Steps between C-alpha positions, in 0.01 A plus 500: 500500500780758512485739206865421421673185628763655729453514874671735742639291787501745792725288723818677384386864517786729610495548878622766737860446609418532870159332490465194274129479590433821306540554128653810348166665444569742213714249311244222543216728390690597184555132418132416556381797296732421209387136499135609477567774246655239272180297504588235760265426786600190704659547845614213724558510875474266800421491869861410584708715264716775645475369856121503473475865388484472121119496481469826692774658287315393185188665645691827532675511162229336287154455654462845656627673188318327214138403428431141605377403154827617339712209630489131591624411846640163606595391849557171679375319807802386709385137499822379663435718810139388556412201719140579604200528269376825660836665426429481125204740520679721750806536280293564189311784669829642627635502145196689369573760768874506433437579135191717548285308250173306503609225259808341345528447126737207554537314828753224558589243760860597555737214413337161521753250630485125547584571866187715551241376250358211707589640843378862469341594167247216480401488873455878511271497195696762307377397155138493622542840663630650177204365305261654752678836466461471122127443544484811718690705242799563726731299273480520122759233412654234725825304477816415686875540476712190508851386598511121495514190283296473178324189631367701795376771263325231296326368810384844617360595159331162468332544839413867441383557142337821622846662496505790251879532469829394655806716563828325412871573472568508125837605360759349270753441781258290705335333199682171574606577859480192726342707778268736314414283196339796325433314175336203670278717722397720208407191300289365789304827516438498127384135505233612745413797271590739782656833405832601655620816668877508476720595793878542500534539121835677558587277798515776757719709270764238416391477135532875449869444423581218262840337467703698247486255209120457517454876539708569189318237294160646588616855438609396152145379436310782674724797578400714796281245677582459869589158637198519731268557203597164350416330833162676514422402142597137563234469770235733361502346153373156607145374454262540791690780673250728668756743633876522555600657831812705543614620840614847399699731725581793271336715235749375242381144560139610456588663167702203372248234604201686363685558172576127481133405536349781292725396213482130580638282224544128562859387531636312204629147550851635452448754779356235733797275434740782582320556832506130586870483411563786745379295799815287542707816457309665785556191715875505439504849653370355829735397783507132393597599143309214338285524191345158558430326831413164344819351640332506842182315395416189701817485708320465837361161595229664712370695201615846604475720187861620518508632143187710558628630835834613358340644186255706709769613745729609216217701342404667827858601574533640148189712554628624837835593347313726257290664769174309438348390830175318415563147374225272374716195580431558870142379459573136426736307729270411787241387248757263351572364848130469583414312182793266556386415853792682659468717816468852358759748613747225596813394315473235234871415524565162663869444439772579252398622155750418228452634150575309179845656482587352838477827694356513850234771469324433831578841652406682180164324488439565871576870451263528203225302670534700822451821306189366326347373825562827684374720219211297361165679472317199640 
């Protein structure tokens, strides 16, 4: 297990202005060194991050510069890119070379989806391969990251009790989100007695700046705490959390996040309620200016989840307006289509869509859906 339950997500390391495939070496090294000096040891990367170059950059700023036993390294098999069984072994060996190591402390199937589980992951024997690598000592702990419905997570964990951990989006904004369903997925993992690694605790940076009223209320309770620290504590303070990842891109973020975990105190119920009350205020700052999308529930006869589509689109546009470019909502829409028996990647709209106030919102829904289809991870 990590010595302290904060993980350094390497996906957002600062990059060279003229070469996004390369990190700013000195700055990245200082961040890595500070993280280790403060007693933290867990580093997370992936085969696909940073246009496929993040693993080799992690090798340069971490692996080559620190003893292998001084840190835990996690990376992920790009399960959604693999269609042949032999490609699993080939990719795994490539990753060992990319990172310059002989074993991985934590190895994940990257993003299990309903669209790939039966068509790629099972036929290619990815779970069986991981267990063999564990037997050979090339993987210490095995799990997967997940962006889909809680019922799919339940099925996967039921069929694969050998899973050591699962990596989930957990934050107060997405706790009741119709796409992410953070609370429901977390509860599924805990019912299976599987520990959780948290991703997106600050929702790509969005939760680092609370709406003014919530910020002031929390400052009155705990002066000097950053808004991001409350988000980190919300996720990290739950039962069964193995590690909370933060994709840090500056030394100041390393200092703030490590302070939050080193001095981790569970949020009070009052503080949690303030955070939950901030969610509709965030949503009102999005382009649709709605705190609640319930008015759009069940208005399509064909079952299109209009409320969820508009809620997700509003949240994504809010994040973009604040300069945050990685959005967990993009991992879900095709899965919703797939599970509903719809052609994935095709429009769900089959005529006019009229909301309960009598407004024709067809074009709005088409625009939101088109964005989700074009930008979905899978």
